[in-house]
LOLUMNU-189328 format. One line per field, with one value per residue (C-alpha): residue in one letter; x, y, z. Coordinates in Angstrom, 1 decimal. Layout:
REM LOLUMNU-189328
resn = [a, ...]
u = [X, ...]
v = [Y, ...]
w = [Z, ...]
//
This chain:
REM LOLUMNU-189328
resn = [m, n, r, i, s, s, f, i, t, a, i, t, l, l, l, a, i, s, l, k, a, q, v, d, p, i, e, g, s, t, t, g, f, a, g, y, i, y, r, l, y, s, p, e, s, a, s, p, e, n, r, l, p, l, i, l, f, l, h, g, s, f, e, r, g, t, d, n, k, t, h, v, g, s, l, i, n, p, s, h, i, q, p, l, i, d, s, c, m, g, s, e, y, p, a, f, l, l, a, p, q, s, y, q, f, w, d, p, i, v, l, r, q, l, v, e, t, l, v, a, s, l, p, v, d, p, n, r, i, y, i, t, g, i, s, v, g, g, r, g, t, w, d, a, a, s, k, g, l, d, i, f, a, a, g, v, p, f, s, a, r, a, k, y, e, a, t, t, l, l, g, s, s, g, i, p, l, w, a, f, h, g, d, n, d, p, i, v, p, l, w, e, t, i, s, m, i, n, d, i, k, e, a, g, g, n, p, r, f, t, k, l, p, g, f, a, h, n, d, w, s, p, i, y, a, d, e, t, g, f, t, d, i, w, e, g, g, p, e, e, d, l, s, n, s, l, y, d, w, m, f, s, k, t, l, p, e, t, p, y, h, y, p, p, l, q, d, e, e, t, l, l, f, d, f, g, w, n, h, r, q, p, n, g, t, t, w, n, n, i, s, v, d, p, i, d, p, k, q, v, l, t, a, l, l, n, s, d, g, d, p, r, q, v, g, l, a, i, n, d, g, f, a, g, m, d, d, e, g, t, s, t, g, e, l, y, p, t, q, v, t, t, d, y, w, w, t, g, s, d, q, g, h, e, a, a, l, s, h, p, a, s, i, v, l, s, q, l, p, t, d, q, t, f, r, l, r, f, f, a, a, k, n, g, t, d, g, s, l, d, r, m, t, q, f, t, a, n, g, q, s, v, d, l, e, a, s, d, n, g, g, d, f, v, t, l, p, r, m, v, a, d, n, e, g, n, l, e, i, t, v, a, p, s, p, n, g, t, g, r, y, a, y, l, n, a, l, e, l, m, v, e, p, w, p, l, n, f, a, y, w, g, e, l, t, g, i, d, p, e, k, p, n, e, d, q, n, a, n, g, i, p, e, l, m, d, f, l, y, g, n, e, a, e, g, p, q, r, t, a, s, f, v, l, e, g, n, s, l, l, v, s, f, p, i, r, r, e, e, t, a, s, g, k, f, y, l, e, k, s, t, s, l, k, d, s, w, d, v, l, g, s, y, d, f, s, s, e, i, a, t, n, l, e, f, t, g, t, e, s, d, m, w, l, h, a, e, e, i, a, i, e, v, g, t, f, y, r, l, r, g, e, i, p]
u = [56.2, 58.0, 56.8, 55.4, 53.5, 52.2, 51.1, 49.3, 47.6, 46.5, 45.1, 43.3, 41.7, 40.8, 39.2, 37.3, 35.9, 35.0, 33.4, 31.3, 29.9, 29.3, 28.0, 24.3, 22.7, 21.6, 25.2, 24.3, 22.1, 19.2, 15.8, 13.8, 10.9, 11.4, 11.1, 14.6, 17.8, 19.1, 21.6, 20.4, 22.7, 21.5, 22.9, 23.8, 22.0, 18.6, 16.1, 12.4, 13.0, 15.1, 13.5, 15.6, 14.9, 15.2, 16.8, 15.9, 18.7, 18.1, 21.2, 21.8, 21.9, 25.6, 25.0, 22.2, 22.7, 22.1, 25.3, 24.0, 27.4, 27.9, 25.4, 27.1, 30.7, 33.6, 36.7, 38.7, 36.0, 34.0, 30.6, 29.0, 27.1, 30.1, 29.7, 25.9, 26.8, 29.4, 26.8, 24.1, 26.5, 27.9, 26.7, 25.6, 23.0, 22.3, 19.7, 18.8, 20.0, 18.2, 19.9, 18.1, 19.6, 17.6, 18.4, 16.1, 14.1, 12.5, 9.0, 7.3, 5.0, 7.8, 9.9, 6.9, 6.5, 10.1, 9.9, 6.6, 7.8, 11.1, 9.5, 7.1, 10.1, 12.6, 12.7, 12.1, 10.5, 7.5, 7.2, 10.8, 11.3, 13.3, 14.0, 17.0, 18.5, 21.1, 20.4, 18.0, 17.5, 16.7, 14.0, 12.8, 12.8, 10.4, 8.1, 8.2, 7.8, 4.7, 3.2, 4.4, 3.3, 1.8, 5.1, 8.0, 8.7, 11.0, 12.8, 16.2, 16.8, 20.2, 20.8, 17.4, 15.4, 12.0, 9.0, 6.3, 3.3, 4.5, 4.6, 0.9, 0.9, 4.3, 3.2, -0.2, 0.9, 3.6, 6.2, 9.6, 12.0, 15.6, 16.9, 20.5, 21.8, 25.1, 25.1, 27.8, 25.9, 26.4, 24.1, 21.0, 20.5, 20.1, 16.7, 15.1, 15.4, 14.5, 11.3, 10.3, 11.0, 8.9, 6.0, 6.0, 5.8, 3.0, 1.1, 1.5, 4.8, 7.8, 10.9, 14.5, 16.9, 20.7, 22.5, 26.1, 28.5, 30.8, 29.4, 29.0, 27.2, 29.6, 30.4, 27.7, 29.7, 30.5, 26.7, 26.3, 29.5, 27.8, 30.8, 31.0, 30.0, 27.4, 24.8, 25.3, 23.9, 20.2, 17.2, 13.5, 12.0, 10.2, 11.8, 12.1, 14.0, 17.7, 19.3, 22.5, 23.3, 21.7, 21.2, 20.0, 17.4, 16.4, 16.1, 14.0, 11.2, 8.4, 5.1, 2.3, 0.0, -2.9, -1.8, -2.0, -4.8, -5.0, -8.5, -10.7, -11.6, -14.2, -16.6, -14.9, -11.5, -9.5, -6.6, -4.4, -2.3, 0.6, 1.7, 5.2, 8.9, 8.7, 8.2, 8.9, 6.1, 4.3, 4.0, 0.8, -1.0, 0.2, 0.3, 0.7, 3.6, 3.2, 6.6, 6.7, 7.0, 3.4, 3.9, 3.3, 0.2, 1.1, 0.1, 1.6, 0.6, -1.4, -1.8, -2.1, -2.1, -5.0, -4.4, -3.5, -0.7, -2.6, -2.3, -5.5, -6.3, -6.7, -4.6, -3.6, -2.9, -2.2, -4.7, -4.0, -0.5, 0.3, 2.8, 5.2, 5.7, 7.3, 7.8, 6.8, 3.6, 2.6, 4.6, 2.1, 0.9, -2.5, -4.4, -1.8, 1.8, 4.3, 5.8, 2.3, 1.5, 4.9, 5.0, 2.5, 1.7, 0.6, -0.9, -1.9, -0.2, 1.9, -0.1, -2.9, -6.2, -8.0, -5.1, -4.8, -8.3, -7.4, -4.7, -6.6, -4.9, -6.5, -5.8, -7.8, -8.4, -9.0, -10.3, -12.7, -15.9, -18.8, -21.5, -20.1, -20.0, -16.9, -16.0, -13.2, -11.3, -8.8, -6.1, -4.1, -1.5, 1.3, 3.1, 2.3, 0.0, 0.4, 0.4, -3.2, -4.3, -5.7, -4.7, -8.3, -8.2, -11.2, -11.6, -14.1, -15.5, -18.8, -19.7, -19.5, -17.0, -15.6, -13.2, -10.4, -8.1, -4.5, -2.7, -1.1, -3.6, -2.9, -6.1, -8.9, -10.0, -13.0, -15.1, -17.0, -19.3, -21.4, -18.9, -19.2, -16.9, -18.0, -18.9, -15.2, -14.3, -12.7, -13.1, -11.6, -10.6, -9.8, -7.6, -7.7, -7.6, -11.2, -13.2, -14.7, -11.3, -8.5, -5.6, -3.1, -2.3, -3.9, -2.5, -2.9, -1.0, -3.2, -6.2, -8.3, -10.5, -12.9, -15.5, -18.6, -19.6, -22.9, -26.2, -26.1, -29.8, -30.3, -32.2, -31.3, -34.1, -34.9, -37.8, -37.5, -39.1, -38.3, -36.3, -34.3, -34.9, -32.4, -29.6, -30.3, -26.8, -26.3, -27.1, -30.6, -29.7, -29.9, -33.6, -34.4, -32.8, -30.4, -26.7, -26.4, -29.2, -29.6, -29.9, -33.4, -31.7, -29.0, -27.1, -24.0, -23.0, -20.1, -18.9, -18.1, -20.5, -22.1, -23.4, -26.2, -26.2, -29.6, -29.1, -32.0, -32.0, -35.2, -38.0, -35.9, -33.8, -30.4, -29.6, -26.0, -25.1, -21.7, -21.7, -18.9, -17.0, -17.8, -21.5, -21.3, -20.4, -24.0, -26.2, -29.4, -30.2, -33.6, -34.5, -38.0, -40.5, -43.4, -45.8, -45.7, -43.5, -46.6, -47.5, -45.9, -42.8, -42.9, -39.8, -38.5, -35.3, -33.2, -29.8, -28.9, -25.1, -25.3, -26.8, -26.0, -29.7, -30.6, -33.9, -33.5, -30.3, -26.8, -23.6, -20.4, -17.2, -13.7, -12.0, -12.2, -15.5, -18.5, -22.0, -25.5, -27.1, -30.9, -31.7, -34.4, -36.6, -39.5, -39.5, -42.3, -41.8, -43.0, -42.2, -39.9, -37.2, -34.9, -32.1, -32.5, -30.0, -30.3, -27.1, -27.6]
v = [21.1, 19.0, 18.4, 14.9, 16.3, 19.1, 16.6, 14.4, 17.5, 18.6, 15.2, 14.9, 18.3, 17.3, 14.1, 15.9, 18.4, 15.7, 13.4, 16.2, 16.6, 12.9, 11.7, 12.2, 13.3, 9.8, 8.7, 6.0, 4.1, 2.0, 1.9, -0.1, 2.2, 4.3, 1.4, 2.0, 2.7, 6.0, 8.8, 12.3, 15.3, 18.5, 21.9, 24.1, 27.0, 25.3, 26.7, 27.3, 30.8, 29.4, 26.3, 24.5, 22.1, 18.3, 15.9, 12.2, 10.1, 6.5, 4.3, 1.6, -2.2, -2.4, -0.3, -2.5, -3.7, -3.0, -1.3, 2.3, 3.2, 1.6, 3.8, 7.0, 5.8, 6.9, 9.0, 6.0, 4.8, 7.9, 7.2, 8.6, 11.1, 12.7, 15.9, 15.9, 15.7, 18.5, 20.6, 20.2, 20.9, 23.9, 27.5, 27.9, 25.2, 24.2, 21.4, 18.4, 15.2, 12.0, 8.8, 5.6, 2.2, -0.7, -4.3, -5.3, -2.8, 0.7, 0.7, 4.1, 3.9, 3.3, 6.1, 8.4, 7.5, 8.3, 11.7, 12.7, 11.6, 13.6, 16.6, 16.8, 17.1, 19.1, 22.8, 21.6, 23.7, 21.4, 22.9, 22.0, 18.3, 16.6, 13.0, 11.6, 8.2, 6.1, 2.9, 0.9, 4.1, 5.9, 3.4, 4.0, 7.7, 7.2, 5.1, 7.1, 10.4, 9.2, 8.1, 11.3, 14.0, 15.9, 16.0, 15.9, 19.2, 17.6, 14.3, 13.5, 9.8, 8.6, 5.6, 4.1, 1.2, 2.1, 2.2, 2.4, 2.2, 5.6, 7.5, 8.5, 10.1, 11.7, 13.1, 14.3, 15.9, 18.0, 17.3, 18.7, 15.9, 15.8, 12.4, 11.5, 8.4, 7.5, 6.4, 3.7, 2.1, -1.7, -2.4, -0.4, 0.5, 4.1, 3.3, 2.6, 6.3, 7.5, 5.3, 6.8, 10.4, 9.8, 8.2, 11.0, 13.5, 11.6, 11.8, 15.6, 16.1, 18.1, 16.5, 17.5, 14.8, 14.7, 12.0, 11.7, 10.9, 8.0, 7.7, 4.1, 2.9, 3.4, 6.9, 9.5, 11.9, 14.3, 15.0, 15.7, 17.8, 20.0, 19.4, 21.0, 18.4, 16.8, 19.2, 22.0, 19.9, 18.8, 18.7, 19.2, 21.0, 24.4, 26.9, 29.5, 27.1, 27.8, 26.7, 24.8, 23.9, 20.8, 22.7, 25.9, 23.9, 21.7, 24.4, 26.6, 24.0, 24.2, 22.5, 24.2, 26.5, 24.1, 20.8, 17.6, 15.4, 11.7, 10.2, 9.2, 5.6, 4.2, 1.2, -2.2, -0.7, -2.3, -0.9, -3.5, -2.6, -4.6, -3.4, -3.9, -3.9, -6.1, -4.2, -6.6, -6.4, -9.6, -10.4, -9.4, -7.4, -4.1, -3.7, -0.4, -1.3, 0.6, 0.6, 3.7, 3.7, 3.1, 4.3, 8.0, 9.6, 10.9, 11.4, 8.3, 8.8, 11.3, 9.1, 5.4, 2.8, 0.5, -3.2, -2.5, 0.0, 3.2, 6.2, 7.3, 10.3, 8.3, 9.0, 7.0, 8.4, 6.9, 8.4, 6.4, 4.9, 1.2, -0.3, -1.4, -3.7, -7.1, -9.9, -13.1, -13.7, -16.8, -17.7, -20.3, -18.0, -19.7, -16.5, -13.8, -13.8, -14.5, -11.0, -9.8, -12.3, -12.4, -8.8, -6.7, -3.8, -4.7, -3.1, -4.1, -4.5, -7.1, -6.3, -8.6, -8.7, -5.9, -3.5, -4.4, -3.3, 0.3, 0.3, 0.4, 1.7, 3.3, 4.3, 6.7, 6.4, 9.8, 11.4, 8.5, 8.9, 9.9, 8.4, 4.9, 1.9, -0.1, -3.6, -3.9, -7.2, -7.8, -10.3, -10.8, -13.5, -14.3, -17.6, -19.6, -18.9, -16.6, -19.4, -20.1, -16.7, -16.2, -13.6, -12.5, -9.2, -7.0, -4.6, -1.8, 0.7, 2.6, 1.2, -2.4, -4.9, -8.3, -10.6, -12.7, -15.2, -14.4, -17.4, -19.4, -18.0, -19.0, -18.5, -16.9, -13.3, -11.2, -8.7, -5.5, -4.8, -1.7, 0.8, 4.5, 7.5, 10.6, 13.9, 14.7, 11.4, 9.9, 6.3, 5.4, 1.8, 0.7, -2.3, -3.7, -6.9, -8.3, -8.0, -11.3, -13.0, -13.3, -12.0, -9.2, -8.2, -7.3, -7.5, -6.0, -7.7, -6.8, -4.8, -4.7, -1.7, -2.3, 0.0, -2.3, -2.7, -4.3, -3.9, -6.2, -6.8, -8.9, -11.7, -14.1, -15.9, -18.3, -20.4, -24.1, -24.9, -28.6, -31.5, -34.4, -37.4, -39.4, -37.2, -37.1, -36.0, -33.3, -29.6, -28.9, -25.4, -26.6, -27.0, -23.4, -21.8, -19.1, -19.5, -15.8, -14.1, -10.4, -8.5, -7.2, -4.0, -3.6, -5.8, -7.8, -8.2, -5.8, -7.5, -11.1, -13.5, -16.3, -19.6, -21.5, -25.3, -27.1, -30.9, -33.4, -36.1, -38.2, -35.7, -33.1, -30.2, -29.5, -25.9, -24.7, -21.1, -19.4, -16.6, -14.3, -14.7, -11.2, -11.9, -14.5, -11.9, -11.3, -12.0, -14.0, -16.0, -17.4, -19.9, -19.1, -20.1, -18.5, -19.7, -16.2, -13.2, -11.2, -13.5, -13.6, -15.8, -18.8, -19.5, -23.0, -22.7, -20.1, -19.7, -17.0, -16.5, -14.3, -17.1, -20.1, -21.1, -23.1, -24.4, -26.6, -24.7, -25.8, -23.7, -25.4, -24.2, -23.0, -19.7, -20.3, -22.3, -21.4, -22.7, -22.7, -26.1, -26.7, -30.0, -32.0, -29.2, -30.6, -29.1, -28.2, -27.5, -24.0, -22.6, -19.7, -20.1, -17.4, -17.0, -13.8, -12.2, -9.6, -8.1, -5.3]
w = [15.7, 13.1, 9.5, 10.3, 13.3, 11.2, 8.4, 11.0, 12.5, 9.0, 8.1, 11.5, 10.9, 7.3, 8.6, 11.3, 8.8, 6.2, 8.7, 10.1, 6.6, 6.1, 9.5, 9.9, 13.2, 14.0, 13.6, 11.2, 13.6, 12.4, 14.2, 11.7, 12.4, 9.2, 6.8, 5.5, 7.4, 6.2, 6.3, 6.8, 6.1, 7.7, 6.8, 9.8, 8.2, 8.4, 10.9, 11.3, 9.9, 7.1, 5.7, 3.1, 0.3, 0.7, -1.8, -1.6, -3.2, -4.2, -4.7, -7.3, -6.9, -6.0, -2.9, -1.5, 2.1, 5.7, 6.9, 6.3, 4.8, 1.4, -0.4, 0.7, 0.7, 2.9, 2.7, 1.5, -1.0, -2.0, -3.5, -6.6, -4.5, -2.8, -4.9, -4.0, -0.3, -0.7, -2.5, 0.0, 2.9, 1.1, 1.2, -2.5, -2.6, 1.0, 1.4, 3.5, 1.9, 2.7, 1.6, 2.6, 2.0, 0.6, 0.8, -2.1, -4.1, -3.7, -2.4, -3.2, -0.2, 2.3, 0.7, 1.0, 4.6, 5.3, 3.6, 5.2, 8.7, 8.4, 6.9, 9.8, 12.2, 10.2, 8.9, 5.3, 2.7, 1.8, -1.7, -2.6, -2.1, -4.9, -5.8, -7.7, -8.2, -10.1, -12.1, -10.0, -8.0, -11.2, -11.9, -8.3, -9.1, -12.0, -9.8, -6.6, -8.4, -10.2, -6.8, -5.0, -7.4, -4.5, -2.5, -5.1, -7.0, -9.5, -10.4, -11.8, -12.8, -14.0, -16.3, -15.3, -16.7, -18.1, -15.7, -18.4, -16.0, -14.5, -17.7, -17.8, -14.4, -15.0, -18.3, -17.4, -14.1, -15.8, -13.0, -14.0, -15.0, -16.1, -17.2, -17.9, -19.7, -21.4, -25.0, -24.2, -21.3, -21.4, -18.4, -19.1, -22.8, -23.8, -25.4, -22.1, -21.0, -24.5, -24.4, -21.1, -22.4, -25.5, -23.6, -21.0, -23.9, -25.5, -22.1, -22.1, -20.3, -21.3, -19.7, -20.2, -21.4, -21.6, -23.6, -22.4, -25.2, -24.4, -20.9, -19.6, -16.4, -13.5, -12.3, -11.9, -9.8, -12.7, -13.0, -9.3, -9.6, -12.3, -14.6, -18.1, -20.7, -18.4, -17.1, -19.7, -22.5, -22.9, -25.1, -24.4, -21.5, -21.5, -23.8, -21.1, -18.9, -19.8, -16.5, -17.4, -13.8, -12.2, -8.9, -10.5, -12.4, -9.5, -6.8, -9.1, -9.2, -6.6, -6.2, -8.1, -6.2, -6.9, -5.2, -7.2, -6.1, -6.9, -7.7, -4.8, -4.3, -6.7, -6.5, -6.2, -5.4, -2.5, -0.4, 1.3, 4.4, 5.8, 9.3, 10.4, 9.4, 6.4, 3.2, 0.4, -2.2, -3.0, -6.7, -8.5, -5.8, -4.3, -0.5, 1.4, 3.6, 6.9, 8.4, 10.7, 14.5, 15.6, 19.2, 18.8, 17.1, 13.7, 10.1, 8.4, 4.8, 2.8, -0.3, -0.6, -3.4, -4.4, -5.0, -8.6, -7.6, -8.5, -6.2, -4.4, -2.3, 0.9, 4.0, 7.1, 10.6, 14.0, 16.4, 19.6, 19.6, 19.7, 22.1, 19.3, 16.4, 16.0, 13.5, 15.3, 13.3, 11.5, 8.3, 7.0, 4.2, 4.0, 3.6, 2.8, 1.7, 4.5, 4.3, 5.3, 8.1, 9.9, 11.1, 13.0, 15.3, 18.9, 21.9, 25.4, 28.9, 30.6, 33.8, 33.0, 31.1, 32.9, 32.6, 28.9, 28.2, 29.0, 26.3, 23.0, 19.9, 16.8, 13.3, 11.1, 7.4, 5.9, 2.6, 2.1, 0.0, 2.2, 0.0, -0.1, 2.2, 3.0, 4.0, 6.5, 6.8, 9.6, 10.0, 13.2, 14.1, 16.5, 16.9, 20.0, 23.0, 25.9, 28.5, 29.7, 28.2, 24.7, 22.2, 21.4, 19.5, 19.0, 16.1, 16.3, 13.8, 13.5, 16.9, 15.7, 17.0, 15.9, 17.7, 16.2, 18.0, 16.9, 18.5, 15.6, 13.2, 9.7, 7.8, 9.8, 9.4, 10.5, 8.7, 9.4, 6.4, 5.7, 7.3, 6.5, 6.9, 8.8, 7.2, 6.9, 5.2, 8.3, 9.5, 12.8, 13.6, 17.2, 18.0, 21.5, 23.6, 23.5, 26.7, 25.7, 26.1, 28.7, 26.8, 27.5, 24.0, 20.7, 17.2, 13.7, 10.8, 7.8, 6.9, 3.7, 2.9, 0.0, -1.4, -1.4, -5.1, -4.7, -2.9, 0.1, 0.1, -3.0, -4.7, -7.5, -9.2, -12.0, -13.4, -13.5, -16.8, -16.9, -15.4, -16.8, -14.6, -16.7, -15.3, -11.6, -10.5, -13.1, -12.9, -14.1, -15.3, -18.9, -18.5, -17.9, -14.8, -16.1, -15.3, -14.4, -12.5, -11.8, -8.5, -7.9, -6.8, -9.4, -11.8, -11.3, -14.9, -14.5, -11.3, -10.2, -11.8, -9.8, -11.2, -9.4, -9.4, -9.2, -8.8, -8.8, -6.1, -6.3, -6.2, -4.3, -5.5, -4.1, -4.7, -4.4, -4.8, -4.3, -1.7, -0.7, 2.6, 3.7, 3.3, 6.0, 8.7, 9.8, 6.9, 6.5, 3.4, 2.2, -0.5, -1.7, -4.4, -6.2, -8.8, -10.4, -10.0, -9.2, -6.3, -2.9, -2.2, 0.1, 2.2, 1.7, 3.8, 5.6, 7.2, 9.7, 9.9, 13.0, 15.1, 12.8, 12.9, 9.8, 8.3, 5.3, 4.3, 5.1, 4.7, 3.6, 2.0, 2.1, 1.4, -2.4, -2.6, -0.4, -0.9, 0.5, 0.1, 0.1, 1.8, 0.0, -1.3, -3.3, -6.8, -9.2, -12.9, -13.9, -10.5, -9.8, -7.2, -5.7, -3.2, -1.2, 1.1, 3.8, 5.3, 7.9]
//
């Protein structure tokens, strides 16, 4: 063998060894079912008898994309995490390395789904899962760690912008943190990390911090390589913790014996669920983006976020699998943002309506309060029609069902009020083609779960102490009927306030009163009068939403403005009037 042949053979062997270390078991493929495409590096020493730690790495903005390569680099263009890859694939600090790739930003719920899904199928030590990230990935590390305190044993952000809303949870939980930042960083100023460190300390935490002299914002590989002058300098942290190696420090951290528990749902809280591939977060309101493969039964998440982005101890599992997910939903955005309405989970059968009825799917919400009632609101949409067949979808919980036509649906939804969890805190929701329709498929784009904050049997009342006949088209509230009226069974002062409108027309009173959309599912409303609060009430008008039967009351309105109108009710000064509602 000549020198050239020997050189080629050596290079080929080197490439084979290196590529084995850098190509994950799924060979870089993307399924879309995990929310993010990802690379997974698995040590050969891992086994059910030898469970190893898992490190979740979040890349920066320059590595965004959909090629599943840029964020981990190549032999020709190594990435910042090559030393991290080498370490995890070595014998001293073997660990699974999970490196997802994002095309936009880091969603803590989707990251959590990915971790929980993989941990369920890999020989991972569930008490030693760590998260680290660079730049934008460092900011994602702050955020995901604060929303994953029950799964992450430690966090290591590099050169990250501040995520101030995460500091309270990070500090109060005591999660071990080690932050790195260069004092010559022209992209993300050093003070952003210092501010996070100070706020976490103020909240009760004790993070470790390393300021890197002369370090800019471009190459983090010396830190992952545990080089002298990088990981052997720090300030803060517990006094007894003297580890001057990144990996010694990280792998010594485990979840506490007493698991961290987020608060349970409280009155008036809402959880929003978006089912499908799309996991871009709309502005202002937080959605739980459910991006996993919906076909097989599985635990999807063990903690979710409320609409304000705060973690809550509520879980989600697939009980009976769906047929798949797709992104052919409506994009009108009349009711919800388009990133919510365009994708969905679906079930059914192409063998016809009767066959489809035997293919229901179901999800289970767990760890719910057992002493509260919930309102479930469902949205389903798919573009176009299924020929001569409908897309009528039926949603069922607590033995009650509602139907929704999904064909080209832009703004309609259906509601199940007064839902309760079982004794274990579980609430099962079934999705299926409706037996009342002709369709072959059923859809689930979005779900709202709200803890009902008010008694649903209520009455508002006021006394009409006078009228102003000179102002026949103006609200008569100024003459004695209060603007805000109390529930008979509670008080709404802390919740949404309603204002009644009493308008005089001739010798008749037109009463307009705002009602909530969810109250129209099956409620009955009555307009009544009494000469004294001690006397009985006489019914002047009624409206039954379950049968749409009305007597002297008319319902009108849109999504943002809904009213009950009394039609030509004769008025009497000094008489009490009230609007009473009954919702089963």
